[in-house]
C-alpha positions in Angstrom: 8.9 44.9 197.9 6.8 48.0 197.4 4.6 48.7 194.4 6.0 48.1 191.0 6.0 51.5 189.0 7.8 50.4 185.8 8.0 47.1 184.0 9.9 46.6 180.7 9.0 43.2 179.3 10.9 41.5 176.5 12.2 44.8 175.0 14.0 44.6 171.7 15.4 47.5 169.8 16.9 47.1 166.3 18.8 49.6 164.1 18.7 47.9 160.8 19.9 44.4 161.4 21.8 45.4 164.6 20.1 44.5 167.9 21.0 47.2 170.5 18.7 45.6 173.0 17.8 41.9 172.8 14.7 40.7 174.8 15.4 42.8 177.9 13.1 42.7 180.9 13.4 44.7 184.2 11.3 46.2 186.9 11.5 49.3 189.1 9.7 49.6 192.5 8.4 52.7 194.3 11.1 54.3 196.4 13.8 52.1 194.8 17.2 53.1 193.4 18.0 50.7 190.6 21.4 50.7 189.0 21.9 49.8 185.3 25.5 48.5 184.8 27.1 47.6 181.5 30.1 48.3 179.2 30.2 51.2 176.8 27.9 50.3 173.9 26.1 47.5 175.9 22.7 49.2 175.2 21.9 50.9 178.5 21.2 54.4 177.1 19.2 52.9 174.2 17.0 51.0 176.7 16.4 54.2 178.8 15.8 56.2 175.6 12.7 54.0 175.0 11.5 54.5 178.6 12.0 58.3 178.3 10.2 58.5 174.9 13.3 59.4 172.8 13.1 56.1 171.0 10.3 53.6 170.1 10.6 49.9 170.8 11.0 47.4 168.0 9.1 44.9 170.1 8.1 44.4 173.8 5.9 46.1 176.4 6.4 49.0 178.8 4.0 49.2 181.8 3.7 52.2 184.1 1.9 51.5 187.4 0.6 48.2 185.9 -0.8 49.7 182.7 0.7 49.2 179.3 1.7 52.5 177.7 3.1 53.7 174.3 6.0 56.1 174.5 6.2 58.0 171.2 8.0 61.1 172.5 9.3 62.8 175.6 6.0 64.5 176.3 4.4 61.1 176.7 7.1 60.2 179.2 6.4 63.5 181.1 2.7 62.7 181.1 3.5 59.4 183.0 5.8 61.2 185.5 9.1 60.2 183.9 12.0 62.6 183.8 15.5 61.9 182.3 18.8 63.6 183.1 21.0 62.9 180.2 24.8 62.3 180.3 25.4 65.3 178.0 23.2 68.0 179.4 20.2 69.3 177.4 20.7 73.0 178.3 21.0 76.2 176.3 24.2 78.0 177.4 22.9 81.5 176.5 19.7 81.1 178.6 19.5 81.7 182.4 19.1 78.7 184.8 15.5 79.8 185.3 14.8 80.0 181.5 16.3 76.5 181.0 14.2 74.9 183.8 10.8 76.2 182.6 11.6 75.9 178.9 8.6 74.2 177.2 6.5 74.3 180.4 6.4 78.1 181.0 3.7 79.2 183.5 1.5 81.9 182.0 0.1 84.8 183.9 -3.0 86.7 182.7 -3.1 84.6 179.6 -0.2 86.4 177.8 2.9 86.7 180.0 5.3 84.2 181.4 5.0 84.1 185.2 8.7 84.2 186.0 8.1 85.2 189.7 5.8 82.3 190.2 8.3 79.9 188.6 11.1 81.2 190.6 9.1 80.7 193.8 8.4 77.1 192.9 12.0 76.4 192.0 13.2 78.0 195.3 10.9 75.8 197.3 12.2 72.7 195.5 15.8 73.9 195.9 15.3 74.2 199.6 13.6 70.9 199.9 16.2 68.9 198.1 19.2 71.2 198.9 20.0 71.7 195.2 21.5 75.2 195.8 21.2 76.7 192.3 21.4 80.3 191.1 18.3 80.8 188.9 19.6 84.1 187.5 23.0 82.9 186.3 23.6 82.1 182.6 24.2 78.3 182.1 27.4 79.1 180.2 28.8 80.7 183.4 28.1 77.9 185.9 30.0 74.8 186.8 29.3 71.3 185.5 28.1 70.3 189.0 25.5 73.1 189.0 24.4 72.2 185.5 23.7 68.7 186.8 21.6 70.2 189.5 19.7 72.3 187.0 18.9 69.1 185.0 17.6 67.5 188.2 15.5 70.6 188.9 14.0 70.5 185.4 12.6 67.0 186.2 11.4 68.1 189.7 9.8 71.2 188.2 7.8 68.9 185.8 6.7 66.8 188.8 8.5 63.6 187.8 8.0 60.6 190.1 10.4 58.3 188.1 13.9 59.6 187.4 16.4 58.3 184.9 20.0 59.4 185.3 22.4 58.6 182.4 26.0 58.6 183.8 25.1 61.4 186.3 28.5 61.5 187.9 30.7 61.3 184.8 31.7 65.0 185.0 31.4 65.6 188.7 34.0 66.1 191.4 34.0 63.7 194.5 32.3 66.4 196.6 29.6 66.9 194.0 29.1 63.1 193.7 28.6 62.9 197.4 25.9 65.6 197.3 24.2 63.8 194.4 24.0 60.6 196.3 22.3 62.4 199.1 19.8 63.8 196.6 19.1 60.3 195.3 18.4 59.1 198.8 16.1 62.1 199.6 14.1 61.4 196.4 13.8 57.7 197.2 12.8 58.4 200.8 9.9 60.5 199.4 8.7 57.5 197.4 10.2 58.6 194.1 11.9 55.9 192.0 15.3 56.2 190.3 17.2 54.3 187.6 20.8 55.4 187.2 23.3 54.3 184.6 26.8 54.3 185.8 30.2 52.6 185.4 31.3 53.5 189.0 31.0 50.4 191.1 31.5 52.3 194.4 28.4 54.5 193.6 26.3 51.4 193.0 27.4 49.9 196.3 26.7 53.2 198.1 23.4 54.2 196.6 21.6 51.4 194.8 19.2 48.8 196.1 19.4 46.5 193.1 21.5 46.3 190.0 20.7 45.1 186.5 23.8 44.0 184.6 23.7 44.3 180.8 26.3 42.9 178.4 26.0 43.1 174.5 22.4 44.1 174.7 21.2 41.3 177.0 20.5 41.1 180.7 23.2 39.0 182.4 21.7 39.1 185.9 19.8 41.2 188.4 21.3 41.3 191.9 20.6 42.7 195.3 23.4 45.1 196.1 23.7 44.1 199.7 25.0 40.6 198.8 27.4 41.3 195.9 31.0 42.7 195.8 32.4 45.3 193.5 34.7 42.7 192.0 31.8 40.4 191.2 29.8 43.3 189.6 32.8 44.1 187.4 33.3 40.5 186.4 29.6 40.2 185.4 29.9 43.4 183.4 33.0 42.5 181.3 32.9 38.7 181.5 36.4 38.4 183.0 38.5 39.3 186.1 40.1 42.8 186.0 43.6 43.8 187.0 43.8 46.5 189.7 47.5 47.5 189.2 49.7 48.6 186.3 53.3 47.4 185.9 55.8 50.3 186.0 59.2 49.7 184.5 62.3 51.5 185.6 63.0 54.1 182.9 65.3 57.1 182.5 63.5 60.1 183.9 66.4 62.6 183.5 65.3 64.6 180.5 62.9 67.4 181.0 60.1 67.3 178.4 57.7 69.9 179.9 59.1 72.9 181.9 56.6 75.4 183.2 58.0 78.4 185.1 56.3 81.2 187.0 53.1 80.7 185.0 50.3 83.2 185.4 47.0 82.7 183.6 44.0 85.1 183.7 40.4 84.3 182.8 37.5 86.7 183.0 39.8 89.2 184.8 40.6 86.7 187.5 44.0 85.2 188.1 43.4 81.4 187.8 47.0 80.2 187.8 49.5 81.9 190.0 53.2 81.8 189.7 53.1 78.1 189.0 56.2 76.1 188.2 56.1 72.4 187.1 58.4 69.9 185.3 57.6 66.6 183.7 60.4 64.3 182.7 60.7 61.4 180.2 59.2 58.1 181.5 57.3 59.9 184.2 53.6 60.4 185.0 52.9 63.6 187.0 49.5 63.6 188.5 47.7 66.9 189.2 45.1 66.6 192.0 42.7 69.3 193.0 39.0 70.2 193.4 37.5 71.4 190.2 37.8 75.1 189.6 41.3 75.5 191.2 43.1 76.3 188.0 43.7 72.9 186.5 41.7 73.6 183.3 43.5 76.9 182.8 46.9 75.3 183.3 46.2 72.8 180.6 44.7 75.3 178.2 47.8 77.5 178.6 50.2 74.7 177.9 48.2 73.5 174.8 47.7 77.0 173.4 44.0 77.3 174.0 44.4 80.0 176.6 46.6 83.1 176.6 49.4 83.3 179.1 49.6 86.5 181.1 53.3 85.8 182.1 55.7 83.0 182.7 57.2 80.4 180.3 56.3 77.1 178.8 59.1 75.0 177.3 58.5 71.7 175.4 61.6 69.7 174.6 63.7 72.8 175.4 61.9 75.2 173.1 59.5 78.0 174.2 55.8 77.7 173.3 54.2 80.5 175.2 51.0 81.8 173.4 51.9 79.7 170.3 49.2 78.4 167.9 47.6 75.1 168.9 48.9 73.4 165.7 52.5 74.5 166.5 52.2 72.9 169.9 50.7 69.8 168.5 53.5 69.5 166.0 56.0 69.8 168.8 54.8 66.4 169.9 52.0 67.2 172.3 49.1 64.8 172.6 46.0 66.1 174.4 43.0 64.1 175.8 40.7 67.0 176.9 38.2 66.9 179.8 35.3 67.8 177.4 35.4 65.3 174.6 32.4 66.7 172.8 33.3 70.4 172.7 37.0 70.1 172.4 38.0 66.6 171.4 35.6 65.6 168.6 33.6 67.0 165.7 30.4 65.1 166.3 28.9 65.2 162.8 32.1 63.8 161.2 32.8 60.1 160.9 34.9 58.0 163.2 37.6 57.8 160.6 37.6 61.6 160.0 37.8 62.2 163.8 40.7 59.7 164.1 42.6 61.7 161.4 42.1 65.2 162.8 45.7 65.6 163.8 47.2 64.6 160.4 44.5 65.3 157.8 46.6 68.0 156.3 49.7 65.9 156.0 50.7 62.9 153.8 49.5 60.2 153.4 46.1 61.5 154.6 46.4 64.4 152.2 47.5 64.3 148.6 48.2 67.8 147.1 45.4 69.4 149.1 42.9 66.5 148.6 41.9 64.2 151.4 43.0 60.6 150.8 39.9 58.8 152.1 41.2 55.4 151.3 44.1 55.9 153.8 41.8 57.8 156.3 39.3 54.9 156.4 42.0 52.3 156.6 43.7 54.2 159.4 40.3 54.5 161.1 39.6 50.7 160.9 43.0 50.0 162.4 42.5 52.2 165.4 39.0 51.0 165.9 40.4 47.5 166.2 43.5 48.3 168.2 41.6 50.4 170.8 38.5 48.2 170.9 36.1 51.0 169.9 32.6 49.5 169.7 31.3 50.6 166.3 29.7 48.9 163.3 31.8 51.0 160.9 34.4 53.7 160.6 31.9 55.6 158.4 29.3 56.3 161.1 29.2 59.7 162.8 31.2 59.9 166.0 28.2 61.6 167.6 26.1 58.4 167.3 28.5 56.5 169.6 28.1 56.1 173.4 30.0 58.5 175.5 32.6 55.9 176.6 33.3 55.0 173.0 33.6 58.7 172.0 36.3 58.9 174.8 38.1 55.9 173.3 38.2 57.7 169.9 40.0 60.6 171.5 42.4 58.4 173.4 43.2 56.3 170.3 43.9 59.4 168.1 46.2 61.1 170.7 48.2 58.0 171.6 48.5 56.9 168.0 50.1 60.2 167.2 53.2 59.1 169.2 53.5 62.2 171.3 56.6 63.2 173.4 54.2 64.7 175.9 50.7 63.3 176.6 48.4 65.6 178.5 45.4 63.6 179.9 42.5 65.4 181.5 40.1 63.0 183.2 40.9 60.4 180.6 38.5 57.8 181.9 35.5 60.1 182.4 32.3 58.2 181.5 33.9 54.9 180.5 33.3 51.4 182.0 35.7 49.6 184.2 37.0 47.4 181.4 37.8 50.4 179.3 39.3 52.2 182.3 41.7 49.2 182.7 42.6 49.4 179.0 43.1 53.2 179.0 45.2 53.0 182.2 47.4 50.3 180.5 47.8 52.5 177.4 48.9 55.5 179.5 51.3 53.4 181.5 52.7 51.9 178.3 53.4 55.4 177.1 55.2 56.1 180.3 57.2 52.8 180.1 58.3 53.7 176.6 59.9 56.9 177.9 57.1 59.4 177.1 56.2 62.2 179.5 52.6 62.3 180.9 50.8 65.1 182.7 47.6 63.6 184.2 44.9 65.7 185.6 42.0 63.8 187.2 39.3 64.2 189.8 39.4 60.4 190.4 41.8 60.1 193.3 42.2 56.3 192.8 43.3 57.0 189.3 45.8 59.6 190.4 47.2 57.3 193.1 47.4 54.3 190.8 49.1 55.9 187.8 51.3 58.7 189.1 55.0 58.7 189.8 54.6 62.1 191.5 51.5 64.0 192.6 51.2 67.8 192.8 48.2 69.3 194.5 46.6 72.5 193.2 44.6 74.8 195.3 43.4 78.3 194.3 45.7 78.3 191.3 48.9 77.3 193.1 50.8 74.1 193.8 50.4 73.7 197.5 52.3 70.4 197.8 54.1 67.6 196.1 53.8 64.0 197.3 54.8 60.4 196.5 51.7 58.4 195.8 53.2 55.4 197.7 53.4 57.5 200.8 49.8 58.9 200.9 46.2 57.9 200.9 43.1 59.3 199.2 42.0 60.8 202.5 45.3 62.7 202.9 45.1 63.8 199.3 41.5 65.0 199.7 42.6 67.1 202.7 45.4 68.7 200.8 43.0 69.4 197.9 40.9 71.3 200.4 43.9 73.5 201.3 44.9 71.7 204.5 48.5 71.0 205.3 49.3 67.3 205.7 52.6 65.8 206.6 53.7 62.8 204.5 55.7 59.9 205.9 58.9 61.4 204.3 58.3 64.8 205.9 57.5 63.1 209.3 60.8 61.2 209.1 62.8 64.3 208.3 61.3 66.1 211.3 
């Protein structure tokens, strides 16, 4: 093995009496890609927070290139060549890409002025070298999540990092963007740079990593060579048990139309994002919407849930029209919504878990008594859902913003399913959660279907779409370009349709 660039020896991190990390040791070698695998709340981000200078250790040693160092802040980490790309991006939406990349490290020209031209030249050279393809003049608020990911990588490259830490780097990316990111990983490693990446996606570990450190409940379970271990074994080590790969679908009545969308047109920034789209979802049915990000899925969901104005067309829920109605009216019609952006849309981060779990009913009895919040009920309700949905938290009183990303997702799922909706809209419901939690969320969604609820599922995870859906519709450039039976197609065929290519299913072939 090549030279060791990072050693973490007997690292322990305590918050009060709680041990987030308990006597953890790991090493990283030059040119190596090391995966860090564990359940939500296992302590992965905490461990990397200490390596990146965001947190200080309670005990233990950190060595960089064989010398013990003290990480008191991110500037110390930068000094030692460490750059971290966080799960929730550290970007300022109102600033340009260029301004975000150089923020805090602005090159000065003539002693007084920021050398934007020099910075842009350096960024362009790095962009060409690593094929990052970013628009330095665009405002961050106007670019895709995938490009924001590349901007975060560029920030670390610009600061001349040799050791990269990626926290759930693919949680918000499309399959195509993930493929590009894996190429960037390999290019960095081939140049002798070293990478630690936290992920829950076992396929990515098998594809990109050299070794994997498995953490459970704050302790290292094992460190394995990727070449000699299966995805199933990695999953079993992570959660401590074997996982089920299928869901049991019951025969249910699918006659009643719950959601009826007809000739829908939705405009955003003067561009027609949804075009003459018609779609129905029935009782006891999961309709999956597949498509490459940016083809109108988000605008379709926003229009149904009242978060986006409809230009024309109709949206009926349980036989009543809800075009351009307030969000609360649509919610009270029996619509549950798991949004794709849990932090911006799904949660109020400074509020407690209990308060977030009551966001749909805080104004109604028993959560509200004559205009006064009934915190006894709110907290009891919170404790029940924390237990029922296995949300890893010390208390219902702590702020939801202090939870891991996967546990934040569980809070949203718990609140929406517990509201007993007639129609559940789920947008990337397992984004950023571990395989054990994915299994659980899939079971919850399938149980809703088996109990006669209607489910509209939008997901970039093709395996998820194929596993859960009764029917799949494919969106491309704002239109539905095909409808297929998941039992008659593959992820390859689905991927081709998402790219706009016509593919004949087995049923169509038989008919011809």
